[in-house]
TORKOL-412721 format. One record per residue: z, y, x of N, C-alpha, C in turn; residue in three letters; chain. Coordinates in pm, whole numbers, m for minus. Last residue first. Example, Ala and Ser with C-alpha at 12.3 -4.5 7.8 and 13.67 -1.06 7.14 Angstrom:
% residues 2
DRENMI     nw     nv     nu    caw    cav    cau     cw     cv     cu residuo cadena
DRENMI    708   m225   1285    714   m106   1367    787      3   1290     SER      A
DRENMI    780   m569   1319    780   m450   1230    780   m330   1320     ALA      A
% end
This chain:
% residues 85
DRENMI     nw     nv     nu    caw    cav    cau     cw     cv     cu residuo cadena
DRENMI   5655   8272  10876   5508   8135  11031   5450   8002  10914     GLU      A
DRENMI   5847   8276  10822   5697   8354  10750   5619   8249  10804     ASP      A
DRENMI   6048   8187  10957   6026   8138  10799   5862   8171  10773     ARG      A
DRENMI   6081   8367  11172   6049   8204  11146   5995   8169  11075     ASP      A
DRENMI   6166   8607  11023   5996   8549  11105   5969   8485  11073     GLU      A
DRENMI   6411   8544  10981   6331   8601  10852   6192   8524  10893     ARG      A
DRENMI   6515   8484  11237   6527   8351  11132   6425   8404  11051     ARG      A
DRENMI   6521   8714  11319   6375   8667  11412   6413   8531  11326     ILE      A
DRENMI   6652   8912  11194   6522   8949  11198   6403   8808  11237     GLU      A
DRENMI   6930   8759  11233   6879   8770  11091   6707   8784  11118     ILE      A
DRENMI   6931   8855  11558   6864   8685  11488   6837   8705  11370     GLU      A
DRENMI   7009   9073  11533   6895   9096  11541   6828   8946  11497     ASP      A
DRENMI   7263   9102  11280   7226   9103  11417   7059   9086  11428     SER      A
DRENMI   7345   9192  11065   7422   9155  11160   7364   9181  11319     GLU      A
DRENMI   7184   9497  10854   7246   9314  10877   7276   9317  11019     GLU      A
DRENMI   7337   9659  10595   7309   9646  10717   7309   9486  10769     GLU      A
DRENMI   7242   9837  10347   7235   9741  10345   7226   9746  10518     LEU      A
DRENMI   7381  10135  10221   7280  10084  10232   7324   9971  10356     GLN      A
DRENMI   7564  10299  10077   7497  10255   9991   7366  10101  10070     GLY      A
DRENMI   7848  10296  10242   7672  10375  10244   7610  10383  10170     ASP      A
DRENMI   8141  10238  10180   8003  10204  10124   7924  10273  10135     PHE      A
DRENMI   8386  10305  10402   8312  10333  10257   8215  10298  10270     ARG      A
DRENMI   8740  10312  10441   8648  10288  10467   8532  10290  10305     LEU      A
DRENMI   8968  10527  10408   8968  10464  10539   8799  10459  10628     ILE      A
DRENMI   9006  10495  10106   9029  10668  10229   8975  10650  10338     GLU      A
DRENMI   9021  10220  10061   8867  10288  10028   8909  10440  10078     GLY      A
DRENMI   9272  10216  10109   9149  10134  10147   9018  10242  10183     VAL      A
DRENMI   9497  10454  10115   9427  10349  10014   9324  10334  10090     ASP      A
DRENMI   9815  10561  10269   9665  10580  10205   9563  10466  10151     CYS      A
DRENMI   9961  10598  10470  10044  10601  10372   9911  10676  10281     GLN      A
DRENMI   9991  10490  10754   9926  10624  10729   9926  10650  10590     LEU      A
DRENMI  10113  10256  10708  10153  10431  10784  10072  10531  10766     TYR      A
DRENMI   9954  10114  10478  10115  10171  10495  10159  10306  10588     TYR      A
DRENMI   9699  10119  10643   9742  10228  10509   9853  10189  10431     CYS      A
DRENMI   9762   9974  10839   9677  10121  10903   9712  10216  10725     ILE      A
DRENMI   9876   9709  10724   9968   9847  10836   9908   9941  10836     LYS      A
DRENMI   9589   9660  10632   9769   9654  10588   9818   9781  10592     ASN      A
DRENMI   9487   9599  10853   9375   9708  10760   9495   9741  10626     LEU      A
DRENMI   9587   9365  10938   9576   9512  11010   9575   9655  10938     THR      A
DRENMI   9551   9195  10761   9707   9252  10769   9682   9405  10881     GLY      A
DRENMI   9322   9187  10741   9386   9245  10577   9498   9308  10659     PHE      A
DRENMI   9113   9276  11052   9258   9188  10938   9256   9247  10874     ARG      A
DRENMI   8768   9359  11044   8948   9381  11118   9021   9267  11019     VAL      A
DRENMI   8506   9331  11247   8591   9286  11118   8702   9367  11175     GLY      A
DRENMI   8384   9441  11416   8276   9373  11423   8352   9293  11240     LYS      A
DRENMI   8356   9754  11575   8415   9667  11548   8362   9548  11426     ALA      A
DRENMI   8250  10039  11545   8173   9925  11638   8222   9722  11646     LYS      A
DRENMI   8397  10254  11461   8259  10194  11376   8206  10048  11450     GLY      A
DRENMI   8499  10407  11589   8447  10385  11653   8306  10382  11567     SER      A
DRENMI   8792  10260  11519   8735  10440  11486   8622  10430  11509     ARG      A
DRENMI   8783   9998  11673   8756  10008  11501   8766  10190  11441     LEU      A
DRENMI   8800  10127  11892   8637  10044  11843   8674   9988  11719     ILE      A
DRENMI   9051  10178  11922   8952  10281  11956   8800  10204  11934     SER      A
DRENMI   9216   9967  11847   9155  10057  11760   9081  10199  11742     LEU      A
DRENMI   9163   9872  12101   9110   9810  11964   9148   9858  11866     ASN      A
DRENMI   9237  10062  12250   9147   9990  12308   9060   9966  12151     ALA      A
DRENMI   9564  10072  12201   9423  10186  12189   9324  10136  12189     GLU      A
DRENMI   9617   9754  12020   9598   9797  12138   9508   9922  12137     THR      A
DRENMI   9893   9699  11752   9750   9674  11850   9722   9777  11971     ILE      A
DRENMI  10105   9766  11612  10141   9645  11725   9937   9641  11747     GLY      A
DRENMI  10159  10024  11446  10108   9824  11412  10071   9725  11476     ILE      A
DRENMI  10281  10206  11588  10352  10166  11465  10279   9958  11453     TYR      A
DRENMI  10116  10198  11798  10251  10177  11841  10311  10094  11680     GLY      A
DRENMI   9883  10288  11632   9870  10214  11805  10025  10108  11763     CYS      A
DRENMI   9979  10551  11640   9951  10446  11467   9940  10305  11562     LEU      A
DRENMI  10013  10707  11820  10155  10656  11670  10123  10580  11635     GLU      A
DRENMI   9737  10709  11922   9830  10586  12024   9953  10607  11923     LYS      A
DRENMI   9681  10843  11768   9605  10694  11723   9726  10673  11805     SER      A
DRENMI   9868  11049  11591   9759  11059  11691   9749  10895  11662     THR      A
DRENMI   9880  11195  11327   9957  11144  11380   9854  11104  11507     MET      A
DRENMI   9870  11422  11063   9909  11474  11185   9966  11378  11262     LYS      A
DRENMI   9712  11352  10847   9874  11277  10850   9903  11334  10964     ARG      A
DRENMI   9460  11457  10922   9516  11494  10761   9685  11435  10793     SER      A
DRENMI   9448  11288  11142   9428  11429  11089   9467  11491  10993     LYS      A
DRENMI   9418  10995  11024   9494  11084  11091   9537  11179  11124     LEU      A
DRENMI   9157  11083  10887   9284  11077  10777   9411  11095  10878     MET      A
DRENMI   8958  11073  11005   9015  11206  10945   9133  11133  10859     GLU      A
DRENMI   8947  10835  11210   8976  10988  11247   9062  11063  11196     ASP      A
DRENMI   8884  10689  10966   9040  10695  11054   9041  10788  11101     LEU      A
DRENMI   8628  10620  10799   8719  10784  10819   8857  10739  10855     TYR      A
DRENMI   8358  10467  10857   8486  10470  10872   8553  10585  10882     ILE      A
DRENMI   8165  10302  10680   8158  10411  10722   8329  10468  10736     CYS      A
DRENMI   7894  10057  10653   8055  10082  10603   8081  10228  10756     ILE      A
DRENMI   7595  10068  10698   7646  10023  10583   7840  10038  10519     ALA      A
DRENMI   7507  10288  11009   7583  10198  10915   7651  10177  10790     MET      A
% end
């Protein structure tokens, strides 16, 4: 994954549960779980702002780029193959 999520580590260092954070920022535990697992396709800046506010951290402490390019889906690869033909 090109963008690594360090939300669990930040929660632990702040001694906060994901349930508490959900209550503060107003999202469901299911949606926070998707974000924590790295399966989210995106995150709203407003949500990210609230996460950083309540965890008292910087965006770069939660999201980090691993230096790799990640294709969004297999469709991209299929389109490239079509162009090569």
